[in-house]
N, C-alpha and C positions, 0 to 999 in steps of 0.2 A: 481504415487501414493506416492512416498516419499515426493514430494513437498507438497501435500495436507496433509500428516501426520504432517509435520513440521508446516504448517499453523495452523492446528487444535490444535497442541500442544501449540502454542503461541496465541491462539485465544483471551483469556482474555486480554493479554497484548496489542494485536492489537486493541481490543475494547476500552480499556482505552486511547490509543494513539489517536484513532479516535475521541473520546470525547474531548480530549485536543486540537486537530486540529480544531474541529468544534467551540469550545468555545473561542479560542484564539482571543482576541480583536485586535491583530496586524495582523491578517490573515482574513480579512473580505471576505464574499462571493460577487460575482458579478452576476448580472442577465445576462444571455446569451441565445440567440436563438439557441438551440441545434438541430433544425429540428423537434422537438416535442413540440414547443412552448417555452416560457421563463422558464428557470430553474436556480436555484441557483447553481453556480459553485464556488468551493473553492479548493485551493491547500491543500495538506495533507503531509507536510514535515516529520512529525514524523512517520506516517504510511509508507510513501515511504522509509524512511531510514530503518525501521524495516523489510520491505519486501525485500529490497536489501540484508540485512544481512541473511535472511532466504534463499533466492535464492543462495547466496554465500555458505552458509553452506551445502545446498543440492548439489551444484556443486562439492564440495569437497568430498562428500560421495559417489556419484554415477558417472558413466560415463555419462556426460551430453550430451544429444542429443537436439540440437536446438541452438539458438543464444547464443553466449558466451558474448554478450554485456550486461553487468549488470549496465548500467548507472543509 
């Protein structure tokens, strides 16, 4: 629950970062067959970085149960 609380706390920030990732001309989408037809697939470096920061923050707050790999 702590992780979800932190995500919701930063939800607007994550939304803005997602918009920046989607609209970044240097980060175009690629059409990929995902098993459910062709879909647009795009990396999200800003959101990924922010999520890693959130996970790290939660790991420091609580006794983390699960993977400690925060790549």
